Structures are given as structure tokens and as C-alpha cells.
C-alpha positions in Angstrom: -217.1 294.5 209.5 -217.0 298.7 209.4 -215.1 298.1 213.0 -212.5 296.0 211.6 -212.4 298.4 209.2 -212.1 300.9 210.8 -209.2 299.5 213.3 -207.6 298.9 209.7 -207.7 302.3 208.9 -207.1 303.7 212.0 -203.6 301.4 212.1 -202.3 302.7 209.3 -202.7 305.9 210.2 -201.1 305.4 213.1 -198.6 303.9 211.2 -198.0 306.4 209.0 -197.6 308.7 211.6 -195.1 306.5 213.5 -193.2 306.8 210.0 -193.4 310.0 209.5 -192.4 311.0 213.4 -189.4 308.6 213.1 -187.8 310.2 209.5 -187.7 314.0 211.4 -186.1 312.5 214.7 -183.8 310.6 212.3 -183.1 313.6 210.2 -183.1 315.6 213.4 -180.5 312.9 214.9 -178.3 313.5 211.9 -178.1 317.4 211.7 -176.5 316.9 215.1 -173.6 314.8 214.7 -173.1 316.6 211.3 -172.4 319.5 213.1 -170.7 317.7 216.1 -168.1 316.4 213.1 -168.4 319.8 211.4 -166.7 321.9 215.1 -164.5 318.8 215.3 -163.1 319.3 211.6 -162.7 323.2 212.0 -161.6 323.3 215.7 -158.5 321.0 214.2 -158.5 323.7 211.3 -157.8 326.0 213.5 -155.0 324.5 215.5 -153.3 323.6 212.6 -153.4 327.4 211.7 -152.1 328.1 214.8 -149.2 325.7 214.7 -148.1 326.8 211.7 -148.4 330.3 212.8 -146.0 329.3 215.8 -143.7 327.6 213.2 -143.5 330.6 211.1 -142.7 332.5 214.2 -139.6 330.5 215.0 -138.3 330.3 211.4 -138.4 334.2 211.6 -136.8 334.1 215.0 -133.7 331.7 214.0 -133.5 333.6 210.7 -133.1 336.7 212.3 -130.9 335.2 214.9 -128.6 333.7 212.0 -128.3 337.0 210.1 -127.4 339.0 213.7 -124.7 336.6 213.9 -123.5 336.4 210.3 -123.1 340.5 210.5 -121.4 340.1 214.1 -118.6 337.9 213.0 -118.4 339.9 209.2 -117.7 343.5 212.0 -115.0 341.0 213.5 -113.3 340.1 210.3 -113.8 344.3 209.7 -111.8 344.8 212.4 -109.3 341.8 212.4 -108.5 343.1 208.8 -108.4 347.0 210.1 -105.8 345.8 213.0 -103.6 344.0 210.0 -103.6 346.8 207.7 -102.7 349.2 210.7 -99.7 346.7 211.3 -99.1 346.8 207.6 -98.8 350.7 207.3 -96.9 351.1 210.4 -94.3 347.9 208.7 -93.9 350.3 205.4 -93.5 353.3 207.9 -90.6 351.5 209.0 -89.3 349.9 206.1 -89.0 353.4 204.5 -87.4 354.8 207.0 -84.8 352.1 206.9 -84.4 352.5 203.5 -83.9 356.2 203.8 -81.1 355.2 206.5 -79.7 352.4 203.7 -79.3 355.2 200.9 -77.5 358.1 202.9 -75.2 355.3 204.2 -74.4 354.2 200.6 -74.3 357.7 199.9 -72.0 358.7 203.0 -69.4 355.3 201.7 -69.7 356.4 198.2 -68.2 359.6 198.9 -65.7 357.8 201.4 -64.5 355.1 198.9 -64.1 358.2 196.1 -61.9 359.9 198.9 -59.6 356.9 199.5 -59.6 356.4 195.6 -58.2 359.9 195.5 -55.8 359.7 198.3 -54.6 356.1 196.4 -53.9 357.9 193.2 -52.1 361.1 194.9 -50.0 358.6 197.0 -49.4 356.3 193.7 -48.7 359.9 191.6 -46.4 360.8 195.0 -44.5 357.7 194.4 -43.8 357.7 190.6 -42.4 361.4 191.5 -40.1 360.2 194.3 -39.0 357.0 191.7 -38.0 359.8 189.0 -36.3 362.0 191.1 -34.5 359.3 192.7 -33.4 358.1 189.2 -32.7 361.1 188.2 -30.2 361.3 191.4 -29.1 358.1 191.0 -28.7 358.2 187.1 -30.2 354.3 187.1 -33.6 353.1 186.3 -35.6 351.3 189.3 -35.1 348.0 187.2 -31.3 348.4 186.9 -30.7 349.6 190.6 -32.7 346.4 191.6 -30.8 344.5 189.5 -27.3 345.8 190.6 -28.0 345.3 194.3 -29.5 341.8 193.8 -26.2 340.7 192.2 -24.0 343.2 195.3 -26.0 341.1 197.8 -25.4 337.7 196.1 -21.7 337.8 195.4 -21.5 339.0 198.8 -23.6 336.2 200.5 -22.9 333.1 197.9 -20.0 331.5 199.8 -21.7 332.2 203.2 -25.7 330.8 201.8 -23.8 327.6 200.3 -22.0 326.8 203.2 -25.1 327.1 205.5 -27.5 325.6 203.0 -25.2 322.4 202.7 -24.7 322.2 206.5 -28.7 322.7 206.7 -28.3 319.5 204.4 -26.0 317.5 205.9 -27.8 317.9 209.4 -31.2 317.7 208.3 -30.3 314.1 206.4 -28.6 313.2 209.3 -31.8 313.6 211.7 -34.3 312.5 208.9 -31.9 309.2 208.7 -31.8 308.9 212.6 -35.6 309.4 213.1 -36.5 307.0 210.4 -34.1 304.1 212.0 -35.6 304.7 215.7 -39.0 304.7 213.9 -38.4 301.2 212.1 -36.4 300.1 215.1 -39.4 300.5 217.4 -41.7 298.9 214.9 -39.8 295.6 214.3 -39.6 295.3 217.8 -43.3 295.6 218.2 -43.5 292.8 216.6 -41.5 289.2 216.2 -43.0 286.9 214.8 -42.1 283.5 212.7 -40.6 283.5 209.8 -39.1 280.4 209.1 -39.0 279.6 205.4 -41.3 276.6 204.2 -39.0 273.2 202.8 -40.2 270.9 200.2 -40.8 267.5 202.1 -43.2 266.8 205.1 -42.8 264.0 207.5 -45.7 261.3 208.1 -45.1 259.5 211.3 -46.3 256.1 211.7 -47.0 253.5 214.5 -44.9 250.7 213.2 -42.2 250.0 210.3 -45.0 246.9 209.3 -47.4 250.0 207.7 -45.2 250.8 205.3 -45.5 247.6 203.5 -49.2 248.3 203.9 -48.9 251.4 202.3 -47.3 250.4 199.3 -49.7 247.4 199.0 -49.2 244.7 197.0 -47.2 244.8 193.7 -47.1 248.6 194.9 -50.9 249.5 193.9 -51.7 251.4 197.2 -48.6 253.9 197.0 -49.3 254.4 192.9 -52.5 254.8 194.1 -51.7 257.5 196.5 -49.0 259.3 194.3 -51.3 259.4 191.4 -54.7 260.8 193.4 -52.1 263.2 195.6 -49.5 264.3 193.2 -47.2 264.3 196.0 -44.1 261.7 195.8 -44.4 259.0 199.0 -40.6 257.8 199.7 -40.8 254.7 202.0 -36.9 254.1 202.9 -35.4 252.6 205.8 -36.3 256.1 208.1 -37.8 254.1 211.4 -41.0 254.9 212.0 -41.5 257.8 209.5 -42.5 257.9 205.6 -41.1 261.0 204.0 -43.7 263.0 201.3 -42.1 265.0 198.8 -43.4 268.2 196.7 -43.5 271.5 195.7 -47.2 272.1 196.6 -48.1 272.6 200.4 -51.2 271.9 199.7 -50.5 268.6 197.9 -48.2 267.4 200.9 -51.0 268.5 203.4 -53.6 266.5 201.3 -51.6 263.3 201.1 -50.6 263.7 205.0 -54.0 264.0 206.3 -54.9 261.2 203.7 -52.1 258.6 205.0 -53.3 259.2 208.7 -56.5 258.7 208.0 -55.4 255.1 206.5 -53.2 254.1 209.3 -55.9 254.8 211.8 -58.2 253.4 209.9 -56.2 250.5 209.1 -58.0 249.0 205.9 -55.8 250.6 202.9 -56.6 249.8 199.7 -57.3 251.6 196.4 -61.0 252.5 197.5 -60.3 253.5 200.9 -57.5 255.7 199.6 -59.9 257.4 197.2 -62.2 257.8 200.2 -59.4 259.3 202.3 -58.2 261.7 199.5 -61.6 263.4 199.1 -62.1 263.9 202.8 -58.3 265.3 203.2 -59.4 267.8 200.5 -62.4 268.8 202.2 -60.6 269.2 205.3 -58.0 271.3 203.8 -60.7 273.6 202.5 -62.2 273.7 206.2 -58.1 274.4 207.3 -58.3 277.0 204.6 -61.3 278.8 205.7 -60.3 278.7 209.5 -56.6 280.2 208.3 -58.5 283.1 206.9 -60.3 284.2 210.0 -57.4 283.6 212.5 -55.8 285.7 210.4 -58.5 288.6 210.3 -59.2 288.3 213.6 -55.1 288.0 214.7 -55.0 291.6 212.7 -58.1 293.0 213.9 -59.8 293.7 210.3 -63.8 292.7 211.0 -66.1 293.0 208.1 -64.6 291.0 205.1 -66.6 289.0 203.1 -66.2 285.4 203.6 -65.2 283.9 200.1 -62.8 287.0 200.5 -61.9 285.4 204.0 -61.2 281.9 202.4 -59.1 283.4 199.6 -57.0 285.0 202.2 -56.5 281.9 204.2 -55.2 279.7 201.1 -51.8 281.9 201.5 -51.2 279.8 204.5 -50.3 277.1 201.3 -48.6 279.3 199.1 -44.7 279.9 199.5 -42.7 283.4 198.2 -38.7 282.3 198.1 -39.7 279.9 200.7 -41.2 282.3 203.0 -44.8 281.7 203.9 -47.3 284.0 202.2 -49.9 284.5 204.7 -47.3 284.8 207.8 -45.7 287.5 206.0 -49.0 288.9 205.1 -49.5 288.8 208.9 -46.2 290.1 209.3 -46.6 293.2 206.8 -50.0 293.7 208.7 -48.8 294.5 212.1 -45.4 296.4 211.0 -47.6 298.4 209.3 -49.8 299.1 212.1 -46.4 300.0 213.7 -44.9 302.1 211.6 -48.6 304.0 210.8 -49.0 304.3 214.7 -45.6 306.4 214.7 -46.3 308.5 211.7 -49.5 309.4 213.0 -51.4 307.8 209.7 -54.3 305.8 209.9 -53.7 302.7 211.5 -56.8 300.7 210.8 -56.1 301.5 207.4 -52.8 300.5 206.4 -53.5 296.8 208.9 -56.3 296.1 206.4 -54.1 296.9 203.5 -50.8 295.4 204.7 -52.6 292.2 205.6 -54.4 292.2 201.8 -51.5 293.6 200.1 -50.3 289.8 198.5 -53.9 288.4 198.3 -53.6 287.9 194.6 -50.7 285.0 195.4 -53.8 282.9 196.2 -54.7 282.4 192.9 -51.8 283.7 190.8 -51.0 280.2 189.4 -54.2 280.0 188.1 -54.8 283.4 187.1 -52.6 285.2 184.2 -51.1 288.6 185.6 -49.3 289.3 188.3 -50.1 289.6 191.7 -50.7 293.0 192.1 -52.7 293.2 189.7 -54.7 290.1 190.4 -54.8 291.4 194.1 -56.2 294.9 192.9 -59.1 292.8 190.7 -59.9 290.4 194.0 -60.3 294.0 196.1 -62.7 295.5 193.3 -64.4 292.3 193.0 -65.2 292.6 196.3 -65.8 296.5 197.0 -62.6 297.2 199.2 -62.5 300.7 199.5 -60.4 302.8 197.0 -57.6 304.0 199.6 -56.9 300.3 200.7 -56.3 299.2 196.8 -54.4 302.4 196.9 -51.9 301.8 199.4 -51.7 298.1 198.9 -51.1 298.3 194.8 -47.7 300.2 195.0 -45.6 298.1 197.8 -43.7 296.9 194.4 -43.6 300.4 193.3 -45.4 299.1 190.0 -47.9 301.8 191.0 -46.6 305.3 192.4 -47.8 306.3 195.9 -50.6 307.7 196.3 -51.2 308.3 200.5 -48.4 308.2 203.2 -50.1 304.2 204.4 -48.8 303.2 200.6 -45.4 304.1 201.5 -45.7 302.1 204.9 -47.3 299.0 203.6 -44.4 299.2 201.2 -41.9 299.6 203.8 -43.0 297.1 206.1 -43.4 294.8 202.8 -39.5 295.3 202.6 -39.1 295.0 206.5 -40.5 291.0 206.6 -39.0 289.9 203.2 -35.3 291.2 204.1 -35.5 289.2 207.4 -32.3 287.2 208.0 -33.8 283.4 206.7 -37.4 284.7 205.6 -36.4 283.8 202.2 -34.5 281.6 200.5 -34.0 282.5 195.8 -32.9 278.7 195.3 -35.8 277.4 196.9 -38.1 280.2 195.3 -36.4 279.0 192.1 -36.5 275.4 192.3 -40.2 275.8 192.9 -40.6 277.9 190.1 -38.7 275.5 187.7 -41.4 272.7 188.9 -44.1 274.9 188.1 -43.0 275.6 184.8 -42.9 272.1 184.0 -46.1 270.9 185.2 -47.6 273.9 182.8 -45.5 272.8 179.7 -47.6 269.3 180.0 -51.0 270.8 181.0 -50.6 272.5 177.7 -51.8 269.8 175.9 -55.4 269.5 175.7 -55.6 265.5 176.2 -53.9 265.9 179.5 -55.8 265.8 182.8 -53.5 266.5 185.2 -49.9 266.6 186.0 -47.6 266.6 188.6 -43.8 267.0 189.2 -41.9 264.8 191.7 -38.5 263.4 192.1 -37.3 266.5 192.7 -38.1 267.7 188.8 -36.7 264.7 187.5 -39.7 263.3 186.6 -43.0 264.4 185.6 -46.2 262.2 186.0 -48.9 263.1 183.1 -52.6 261.6 183.6 -54.7 261.7 180.3 -57.8 261.4 179.4 -58.4 257.8 178.1 -61.4 259.3 175.8 -59.3 261.6 174.0 -56.5 259.0 173.4 -55.7 256.2 172.8 -52.7 253.9 173.9 -50.5 254.7 170.4 -51.5 258.2 171.1 -49.9 258.3 174.4 -46.5 257.1 173.1 -46.7 260.2 170.8 -48.0 262.5 173.4 -45.3 261.4 175.6 -42.7 262.4 172.9 -44.3 265.8 172.2 -44.2 266.8 176.0 -40.6 266.0 176.1 -39.5 268.1 172.9 -41.0 270.8 174.3 -39.7 270.3 177.5 -36.5 270.6 175.6 -36.9 273.6 173.5 -38.6 275.7 176.3 -36.8 275.0 179.7 -33.4 275.0 180.9 -32.4 272.2 183.5 -29.8 270.0 184.6 -29.4 266.7 183.8 -32.9 264.6 182.0 -36.5 264.8 182.9 -38.2 261.5 182.8 -42.1 261.9 181.4 -44.1 259.3 182.9 -47.6 259.7 180.6 -50.3 257.7 182.3 -53.6 256.4 180.7 -56.1 254.2 183.1 -60.1 253.0 181.7 -61.7 253.1 184.9 -65.3 251.1 184.1 -68.0 251.2 186.8 -71.0 249.4 186.9 -73.6 248.3 189.8 -75.6 245.0 190.4 -79.0 245.6 191.7 
């Protein structure tokens, strides 16, 4: 028992000694570990301090370098400014020297000018003194002496001068007249175009006389439809294989001719086909008008005209002036103007263009109020044609003053073209004018749709609007038209007024 207690006590003591020694050992190890961490921390702090010193030193070096560069650039700029200042000073010195020289020259010139003025005054004074001395010697004033001298000279030379002037005038007139004739002759010889006068009838060839009956139709319905739609009198007589179309309007005659030729080639002739053929002919005429305008512009060598102006020019193909075709006349005037301009040294292109367009107003003068010159000016202004061309063409009838050499050339060329033998017929123009006036009288009534003068003016066919007038009104209208013709027109014989009122009803079965 005692042994057990002793061993137990020894064990407890040993355990306590081991615990104490373990505690001190742990404390020793912990202190060593702590000293190691503090050493590392110190080392890191030292390295950081060293790095910061290096960065500060590097930053100071950079700052020093930047400062040195800035000082260097400032020094360079200061040197540059000093050099510029030196150059400016030299220039100022040079300018000062030049200003002094100019002032000296100005002073010298002033003295010389004063000397010249003094010399002039002295010369004028000497001249006055000399004149006074001469007047005193002659007993006459300067004006009186001049007057006497001129009178003596005039009396001595009057007859001689008159003869000389008369001789020069006669010689000059002869030379100018001969020169003018030579220029006109050369211009006319350079262009020898057609100037045949238009007539008022056209002939349509037919394959056989049997076709005449088909054109007339049952009870004349086909020929009546043709005459109503075209306004042309169709003469079917004993002339073999031919039909005559009579009418004063070339466009109407051409429409009738194209329509009849189309009907003959088709073989089917009745009112419906006639209407189709007439519409086709109108379209064909429109194309021909365009082609005629383009061909005329190409022939003369005029480019750049508007398509609508070309179309208006082409309409002159179907207009006449005293029987002379208006488009052929315009072409002739253009060529003659070009030739005259070349001989006289004027603008050839301007003269040609103005010559071609000088009668453009005649294309629509039957539709618009005013002379063809005024209408032509408005047309050309509308299409923005140059003022120099309008000035050249507007004087060809001397309605406006001549404003350029080209305007005189156009007037001369127009007179040459119109005065060619056989070019114009006054009686034909008067006849056409009478027929136009006859149609205008009938068209003045608002109920009238269209009017055609036929039978050489012996008959007028008036088509009225059926919705605006009844049969009784048509009778009254025919009398009113006849009365107005009697009052306003002068004509031989009598004129038949034929008022036609037709009602057409169309319906479709579907």
C-alpha cells in the first residue's frame, strides 16, 4: 500500500515535471518563431524603404531632365525671337531709308511741277501779248479775223467742195450698190432650193374605178363620213383611177389622203373603219410633223432645240404663206441668211438659227391672237431662246427697229425668198384667207363644234353639239350664220350654210 502510494506520488511528480518542461519548451519555440517573423517584417520594411528611395531619386532625375529641356527650348525660342527682332530692325531701317528717298523725290517733283506751271504761265502770257500785238497791227480781234478767214476759204472752196462731195457720193453709191448686188448674187447662188407654190387639191391614186363606189358607200354614207371627219371635199368624178381631195388646209388634206389610202389597202370601208383610219392618219400626221421639224433643224445645222419647239417648227410644213410652203420658206431664209452672214463677216450660226425660226409664229397664228411676229417672240421666249436670236428675227417685217447686223440679214433673206419668181401667189393667199374667215364666222357661235369650208368656199358645213341645240335651234342657227356672213364678209355668188346635228348613242352588251 505504501509502495503504491509512493509510485503514485512519483508518477504525479514526473507528470508535473514533464508538463512544466513542455510548457517552457513550447515557450522557447514560440519565441524563436516570433523572432523569425519579426525579422522578415523588418527585412520587408527595409526593402520597401530602399525601393521608395530609388523611386524618389528616379523622379528627381526626371524632373531635373524636364526642367533642363524646358530651359533649353526657352533659350532656343529667345534666340529665335532675337534673330526675328534683328531682321525687323533691318527692314525698318531699309523702309526708313526708302521713305526718305521718296520724300526727296517728291520734293524734287514738286519743284519741277512748279517750274512747269511757271513756264506755262509765262508761255500763256507771251501768247496773249503776241495776240494783242497782232490784233493791234491788223485792227481786228481774234474772233473777227477767224471769221473773215473762214468766210474767204468757204467762198473760194464752195464750188470745189460741192463737186467733190457729189462725185464721192455718186462713186460711193455705185460701189456700194455693186458690192451689195455681188453679195446677194453669191448668197443666192449658194442655195437654190425648191420654191414651188402649194395648191389646194390633192390626188389619191386608186387601183380601179370599182373602189370609187365603195368609197361613196350605200346612199353616200361612206363619203359623207369621210367629209364630216376630215373637213375635206372628196371629188369622185370620171377621172380614171384617181380621187381628188379639195380643201384649203394642207393638214386636213393630208389626213384625208392617209385615211383613204389606208382604207383602200385594208379593203374594208364603212363608217367605223373610216373613224379608225382618220384617227390613225391624225397620229401619223403628228409623227410627220415631228420628223419634218427634226429634218429642218438638221438640214440647217441648228442643234439644241427643245422637242416641243421642234414639233412647232414641223407644223410649218403644213402652213402656207401666199401659196408658198412656210417650212421650205424658213429653210431657204436660214440658208440665205447663213450665206449673207458669211459674206459680211456676221455671226453665221446666229443668222441661220434666227432665219429658221423667223416665221415660227405662223405655226399657230390661226389659233392665237396677234401677228405671227408677236406670237413668234412669245414662243421663243417661252423656250428660253437667246435674246440676240429674238432681236434678229423680230425685225424681218420692220415692225421692230434693226438692233444688229443679223437682223438686217434676216430681213434681206426673207425678202429674197418671198420675191423669187413663182414663189408666192397673192390670189391664192386671198382665197385661203377668205375661207378661214368663213369658218371663223361659224365658229363664233357657242353651239358649233367644228366647221369646214368646202366647194371652194361655196358651201360651209357646220357640225353642232346635239346636247346644246335641238332641231329647231339648228334651223335658227343656220339662218343666224347666213346673216352674219352677209354682214361681215364680201364674196361673189352665194354660200350654202349646211348645219348638221347628229346624235349618237353607244351601249355595250356584256
